[in-house]
C-alpha positions as CSV (number, residue, x, y, z in Angstrom):
1,M,0.0,-0.1,0.0
2,G,2.9,2.3,0.6
3,T,3.4,2.8,-3.2
4,Q,-0.2,4.1,-3.7
5,R,-0.1,7.8,-4.2
6,I,-2.9,10.3,-3.4
7,L,-3.2,13.8,-4.6
8,I,-4.8,16.2,-2.2
9,V,-6.4,19.4,-3.8
10,D,-7.6,22.0,-1.2
11,D,-6.9,25.8,-0.8
12,D,-7.0,25.4,2.9
13,K,-3.3,24.5,3.8
14,N,-4.1,23.5,7.3
15,I,-6.6,20.9,6.1
16,C,-4.0,19.7,3.6
17,K,-1.5,19.1,6.3
18,L,-4.2,17.3,8.5
19,M,-5.1,14.9,5.6
20,E,-1.3,14.4,4.8
21,L,-0.8,13.5,8.4
22,Y,-3.6,10.8,8.6
23,L,-2.9,9.4,5.3
24,G,0.8,9.4,5.7
25,N,0.2,7.4,9.0
26,A,-2.0,5.0,7.2
27,G,0.9,4.3,4.7
28,Y,0.0,6.3,1.8
29,L,2.2,8.8,-0.2
30,T,0.7,12.2,-0.6
31,A,1.2,15.4,-2.5
32,C,-0.7,18.7,-2.2
33,C,-1.8,21.5,-4.3
34,H,-4.1,24.4,-3.6
35,D,-5.8,25.4,-6.9
36,G,-7.5,23.6,-9.8
37,S,-4.9,24.5,-12.4
38,S,-2.0,23.0,-10.4
39,A,-4.1,19.9,-9.8
40,L,-4.6,19.3,-13.5
41,D,-1.0,20.1,-14.1
42,K,0.0,17.4,-11.6
43,I,-2.5,14.9,-12.9
44,N,-1.0,15.4,-16.4
45,K,2.7,14.9,-15.2
46,E,2.4,12.3,-12.7
47,D,0.6,9.1,-11.8
48,Y,-1.8,9.0,-8.8
49,N,-4.1,6.3,-7.4
50,L,-6.7,8.7,-5.9
51,V,-7.6,12.3,-5.9
52,I,-9.2,14.1,-2.9
53,L,-10.8,17.3,-4.3
54,D,-12.3,20.3,-2.8
55,L,-15.1,22.1,-4.5
56,M,-14.4,25.7,-3.8
57,L,-11.0,26.2,-5.5
58,P,-9.5,29.4,-7.1
59,A,-9.5,29.7,-10.8
60,I,-11.1,26.5,-11.7
61,N,-13.8,24.9,-9.3
62,G,-13.7,21.4,-8.1
63,W,-16.6,20.2,-10.3
64,E,-14.8,21.3,-13.5
65,V,-11.5,19.9,-12.3
66,C,-13.3,16.5,-11.6
67,R,-14.9,16.6,-15.2
68,L,-11.4,17.3,-16.8
69,I,-9.7,14.6,-14.9
70,K,-12.2,12.0,-15.6
71,M,-12.2,12.8,-19.3
72,E,-8.6,11.6,-19.4
73,K,-8.1,9.1,-16.6
74,N,-10.3,6.7,-14.5
75,I,-8.9,7.9,-11.3
76,P,-11.2,7.6,-8.0
77,I,-12.0,10.9,-6.8
78,I,-13.3,11.7,-3.4
79,M,-14.9,15.2,-3.1
80,V,-14.4,16.9,0.2
81,T,-16.3,20.1,0.9
82,A,-18.3,22.2,3.2
83,R,-21.2,22.3,0.8
84,D,-23.7,19.8,1.9
85,M,-26.9,20.6,-0.1
86,I,-28.2,17.5,-2.0
87,D,-27.9,19.3,-5.4
88,D,-24.2,19.9,-4.7
89,K,-23.8,16.2,-4.1
90,I,-25.5,15.4,-7.2
91,N,-23.6,17.8,-9.3
92,G,-20.5,16.1,-7.7
93,F,-21.5,12.7,-8.8
94,E,-22.6,14.0,-12.3
95,A,-19.2,15.4,-12.7
96,G,-17.7,12.0,-12.1
97,A,-16.9,11.9,-8.4
98,D,-16.7,8.5,-6.7
99,D,-17.5,9.6,-3.2
100,Y,-18.5,12.8,-1.3
101,L,-17.4,13.8,2.2
102,V,-18.8,17.0,4.0
103,K,-16.6,19.2,6.2
104,P,-16.0,19.0,9.0
105,F,-15.2,15.5,8.9
106,E,-13.4,12.8,11.1
107,P,-9.9,12.2,9.5
108,K,-10.4,8.4,10.3
109,E,-13.5,8.4,8.2
110,L,-11.5,10.0,5.4
111,V,-8.7,7.3,5.6
112,A,-11.6,4.6,5.6
113,R,-13.2,5.9,2.5
114,V,-9.7,6.1,0.9
115,K,-9.1,2.5,1.7
116,A,-12.4,1.5,0.4
117,R,-11.9,3.3,-3.0
118,L,-8.4,2.1,-3.6
119,K,-9.5,-1.6,-2.6
120,N,-12.2,-1.3,-5.4
121,A,-9.9,0.3,-8.0
122,A,-8.1,-2.0,-10.3
123,P,-4.3,-1.6,-10.0
124,S,-3.0,0.2,-13.1
125,D,-0.2,-2.4,-13.5
126,C,-2.5,-5.5,-13.5
127,K,-3.1,-7.3,-16.9
128,Q,-6.6,-6.3,-18.1
129,I,-8.8,-9.1,-18.9
130,N,-11.3,-9.1,-21.7
131,K,-14.4,-7.2,-20.5
132,S,-16.2,-6.2,-23.6
133,I,-19.7,-7.3,-24.4
134,M,-22.0,-6.7,-27.5
135,V,-25.7,-6.8,-27.9
136,D,-27.1,-6.0,-31.4
137,D,-25.6,-2.6,-32.3
138,L,-24.2,-1.9,-28.9
139,M,-20.7,-2.6,-27.8
140,V,-19.2,-1.7,-24.4
141,D,-15.4,-2.2,-23.6
142,I,-15.1,-1.5,-19.8
143,N,-11.3,-1.9,-20.1
144,K,-10.9,0.9,-22.5
145,Y,-14.2,2.8,-21.2
146,E,-15.4,2.7,-24.8
147,V,-19.0,2.6,-26.1
148,R,-20.0,2.1,-29.6
149,I,-23.3,1.9,-31.5
150,N,-23.1,0.7,-35.0
151,N,-19.3,1.1,-34.6
152,Q,-19.6,4.9,-33.9
153,M,-18.0,6.0,-30.7
154,I,-20.4,7.4,-28.1
155,N,-19.0,10.0,-25.7
156,L,-20.0,8.8,-22.1
157,K,-18.7,9.8,-18.8
158,P,-17.0,6.9,-16.7
159,K,-20.0,6.4,-14.4
160,E,-22.3,6.2,-17.4
161,T,-20.2,3.7,-19.0
162,Q,-20.0,1.6,-15.7
163,L,-23.7,1.9,-15.3
164,L,-24.5,0.8,-18.8
165,Y,-21.9,-2.1,-18.7
166,F,-23.3,-3.3,-15.3
167,M,-26.9,-3.3,-16.6
168,L,-25.8,-5.0,-19.9
169,I,-24.1,-7.8,-18.1
170,N,-27.1,-8.1,-15.7
171,K,-29.7,-7.9,-18.5
172,N,-33.2,-8.4,-18.0
173,I,-32.7,-7.9,-14.1
174,V,-34.4,-5.1,-12.3
175,F,-32.5,-3.0,-10.0
176,T,-33.6,-0.3,-7.6
177,R,-32.0,2.9,-7.5
178,E,-30.4,2.2,-4.1
179,Q,-29.0,-1.0,-5.6
180,L,-27.4,0.8,-8.4
181,L,-25.9,3.4,-6.2
182,E,-24.4,0.7,-4.2
183,K,-23.2,-1.4,-7.3
184,I,-21.9,1.6,-9.4
185,W,-21.0,4.2,-6.9
186,D,-20.2,1.7,-4.0
187,Y,-22.0,4.1,-1.8
188,S,-24.6,3.7,0.9
189,Y,-26.6,6.8,-0.2
190,Q,-28.9,8.3,2.5
191,G,-31.5,10.5,1.0
192,D,-31.9,11.5,-2.6
193,T,-31.4,9.0,-5.4
194,R,-31.9,11.5,-8.3
195,T,-28.4,10.8,-9.4
196,V,-29.4,7.5,-10.8
197,D,-32.4,9.0,-12.7
198,V,-29.9,11.6,-14.2
199,H,-27.5,9.0,-15.3
200,I,-30.2,6.8,-16.8
201,K,-31.5,10.0,-18.7
202,C,-28.2,10.8,-20.0
203,L,-27.6,7.3,-21.2
204,R,-30.8,7.2,-23.1
205,E,-30.2,10.6,-24.7
206,K,-26.6,9.9,-25.7
207,L,-27.3,6.2,-26.9
208,N,-30.3,7.2,-28.9
209,S,-30.4,3.6,-30.4
210,E,-33.3,2.4,-32.7
211,S,-32.4,-1.1,-31.7
212,K,-35.4,-3.6,-31.3
213,V,-33.2,-6.0,-29.4
214,W,-32.3,-3.9,-26.2
215,E,-33.8,-1.1,-24.3
216,I,-33.3,0.7,-21.0
217,K,-36.6,0.4,-19.3
218,T,-38.1,2.1,-16.3
219,V,-40.0,-0.4,-14.0
220,W,-42.4,1.9,-12.3
221,G,-42.3,1.9,-8.5
222,V,-39.2,-0.3,-8.5
223,G,-36.2,0.9,-10.6
224,Y,-34.5,0.2,-14.1
225,K,-33.4,-2.7,-16.3
226,L,-31.7,-3.2,-19.5
227,E,-34.1,-5.5,-21.3
228,V,-32.7,-7.7,-24.1
229,N,-35.0,-9.7,-26.4
230,E,-33.2,-12.9,-27.3
């Protein structure tokens, strides 16, 4: 675990020092920066296993930093912020965040969340196995995070790709919103589950397939399924 590197992005230097202390004691290597531009520069030049990202940053806010990181790399991101409104959390998840922790927080909880995220993240040096699936006009390659319809690339966010892949390999099975949050976000979500609805809506709009073989269906009063007619 000592080789796992974490980038901490927060304009409060005292909070950075606190996180560095606890994460260092837990065996992680850390680096800090205090604005969005510096964070993107570090991400482009160095390899990190996880990013801890504040929302209220100078120049480029945390939401935009998160989106830009996720466009290039599949790195787990934990947002840490004083903003605790439901809409802020939903915006964070829509930007690609994997977890959300509200300030003030217990440092031990932060360490526990970091451990959980890194445990579930596939090591970058592991040999990838074939994880692509194709149904009719739809192809999803989860290793490359590529989605194609009729061999045309569809631009999906990482969480949208994960959600689509999960529903595809579990075709014709109905999942509640809470189950999808747990499976895709690995998050015991207390409260609003609209983030699932938003991701499903985006998938339908972006895929926009005329296939008569598969369809993302709403099961009213329960949740969603990807129905495949075989």
